C-alpha positions in Angstrom: 0.0 0.0 0.0 3.0 2.3 0.2 4.5 4.4 2.9 2.5 6.9 5.0 5.6 8.2 6.8 9.1 8.5 5.5 11.9 9.6 7.9 15.1 10.9 6.3 18.1 11.4 8.5 15.9 12.8 11.3 17.6 14.6 14.2 15.7 15.7 17.3 16.7 17.9 20.2 15.1 18.4 23.6 16.3 21.1 25.9 19.3 21.8 23.7 20.4 18.1 23.8 20.4 15.8 20.8 18.2 12.8 21.7 17.9 11.2 18.3 19.9 11.5 15.1 20.3 9.8 11.8 16.9 8.1 11.9 15.7 7.0 8.4 13.1 4.6 7.4 9.4 4.2 6.3 6.1 3.3 8.0 3.6 1.6 5.7 0.1 2.7 5.3 -2.2 0.6 7.5 0.6 -0.8 9.6 0.5 -1.3 13.4 3.8 -0.4 15.0 5.1 -0.3 18.5 7.7 2.4 19.3 9.9 1.1 22.0 13.1 1.9 23.8 14.5 3.0 27.2 13.4 6.2 29.0 14.9 9.3 27.5 15.5 7.7 24.1 13.1 10.2 22.3 10.0 8.1 21.8 7.5 10.8 22.9 9.5 13.5 21.1 9.5 11.5 17.9 5.8 10.9 18.1 5.2 14.6 18.5 7.6 15.3 15.6 5.6 13.0 13.4 2.5 14.9 14.4 4.1 18.1 13.5 4.2 19.4 17.1 8.0 19.3 17.7 10.5 21.0 15.3 13.2 19.0 13.6 16.8 19.8 14.3 17.7 18.1 11.0 16.4 15.8 8.3 12.9 15.5 7.0 9.6 13.8 7.9 7.2 13.2 4.9 3.7 12.2 5.8 2.8 11.7 2.1 -0.2 14.0 2.0 -1.7 13.0 5.4 -2.8 16.4 6.9 -2.8 17.5 10.5 -6.6 17.1 10.4 -6.1 13.4 9.4 -3.7 12.9 12.3 -4.7 12.1 15.9 -2.2 12.2 18.8 -3.3 10.7 22.1 -1.0 12.1 24.7 -0.1 10.5 28.0 -3.2 10.9 30.2 -1.0 11.5 33.3 0.4 14.6 31.8 -3.0 16.2 31.0 -4.7 18.8 33.2 -8.1 17.5 34.4 -8.9 20.6 36.5 -11.0 22.2 33.8 -14.8 21.7 34.6 -15.8 19.7 31.5 -17.8 16.5 31.0 -16.9 13.3 29.3 -19.3 14.2 26.5 -17.6 17.5 25.9 -14.1 16.1 25.9 -15.1 13.7 23.1 -17.4 15.9 21.1 -14.9 18.8 21.0 -12.4 16.6 19.2 -14.0 17.7 16.0 -11.5 20.0 14.2 -13.9 22.8 13.5 -15.9 22.8 16.7 -14.9 25.4 19.3 -15.6 25.3 23.0 -18.4 27.9 22.7 -20.2 26.6 19.6 -23.1 24.2 19.5 -22.5 20.6 18.6 -24.8 19.1 16.0 -26.8 15.9 16.3 -24.5 13.9 14.2 -21.5 14.8 16.3 -23.5 14.0 19.5 -24.5 10.6 18.1 -20.9 9.8 17.2 -19.8 10.9 20.7 -22.3 8.6 22.4 -21.3 5.7 20.1 -17.6 6.3 20.9 -18.2 6.4 24.7 -20.3 3.2 24.4 -17.5 1.6 22.5 -15.0 2.2 25.3 -17.5 1.0 28.0 -18.6 4.4 29.3 -22.2 4.4 28.2 -24.3 6.5 30.6 -21.3 8.5 31.8 -21.6 11.3 29.3 -22.4 14.0 31.9 -19.8 12.9 34.4 -17.0 15.5 35.0 -13.6 14.3 34.1 -12.3 15.2 37.5 -14.4 12.4 38.9 -12.9 9.7 36.7 -10.4 7.1 37.6 -7.2 6.9 35.5 -8.6 4.0 33.5 -11.9 5.8 32.9 -10.1 8.9 31.7 -8.0 6.9 29.4 -11.2 5.4 27.9 -12.4 9.0 27.4 -9.2 9.8 25.5 -9.7 6.7 23.3 -13.3 7.7 22.6 -12.1 11.2 21.6 -9.6 9.6 19.2 -12.4 7.4 17.7 -14.4 10.6 17.0 -11.5 12.2 15.3 -11.7 9.6 12.5 -8.0 10.0 11.6 -6.0 8.1 9.1 -2.8 8.3 11.2 -3.2 7.6 14.9 -0.3 8.2 17.4 -0.6 6.8 20.9 1.8 7.8 23.7 1.9 5.1 26.4 -1.9 4.4 26.0 -2.0 1.5 28.5 0.0 2.9 31.3 -1.7 3.0 34.8 -4.8 1.2 33.6 -6.0 -2.3 34.7 -6.0 -5.4 32.6 -9.7 -5.2 31.6 -9.2 -1.7 30.4 -6.1 -2.6 28.5 -7.8 -5.4 26.7 -10.8 -3.2 25.8 -8.5 -0.4 24.5 -6.4 -3.0 22.6 -9.6 -4.1 20.8 -10.2 -0.5 19.7 -6.6 -0.4 18.4 -7.3 -3.6 16.4 -10.5 -2.1 15.0 -8.4 0.8 13.7 -5.9 -1.6 12.2 -8.7 -3.6 10.5 -10.1 -0.3 9.1 -6.7 0.3 7.3 -5.6 3.2 9.6 -2.0 3.5 10.5 -1.2 3.2 14.2 2.0 3.9 16.1 2.1 3.4 19.8 4.8 4.1 22.4 4.9 1.0 24.6 6.9 -0.5 27.4 5.2 -3.9 28.0 7.2 -6.2 25.7 4.7 -9.1 26.1 2.0 -6.8 24.8 4.2 -5.7 22.0 5.0 -9.2 20.9 1.4 -10.3 21.1 -0.4 -7.4 19.5 2.0 -5.3 17.4 3.4 -6.8 14.1 6.0 -4.1 13.7 8.4 -2.4 16.0 10.7 0.6 15.9 13.3 0.5 18.8 15.1 3.7 19.7 18.5 3.0 21.2 20.5 5.9 22.3 20.7 8.3 19.3 19.8 5.6 16.8 17.0 3.2 15.9 16.4 -0.4 14.9 13.6 -1.5 12.7 12.0 -4.9 12.5 11.7 -6.9 9.3 8.2 -5.5 8.7 9.6 -1.9 8.1 11.8 -0.9 5.3 15.0 0.5 6.8 16.5 3.2 4.6 
């Protein structure tokens, strides 16, 4: 199906320090890839760079026509501020690119929001404030939000951290749905058993370099 992402001699810096350099390779359209490596190896920064949210210090990332509107980045839930008084319904519904916080949300968007919350096991919790949610419930909300975005390229940063086994299995089923629909999914992960069982491709960041598995074309 061809590449959706091409990395050419990518160099990334964080806080003035080079954390990744000389990274080249391709990610195929519709592939399911785990991004692995030790802490500090640049996994989150690379994910943000692919999303266009972190500047490159060198090299090039080509998304082959996939726009920002067709890209969804699910950030680490533990790093997000939940103090804002907003409900589960609003968090999910406002994922629409052209819907602002003070604009009305149409029936179609509300129907999609309810369906997404139902898919992640939160039916009936639409009006619950996010401050009242457990870590696992909040992660389900973030997945529902990503479902509603309907993106071609889905980037997940540690999506199963601090959630229980049942929630992990449910969210993995959503990931497999995306894969079956032909969407491209890249996920930062630490659980190697989970990687081996569910992710056909891996990209391992090691120091300032990377190793690709046989399912990816190393440049």
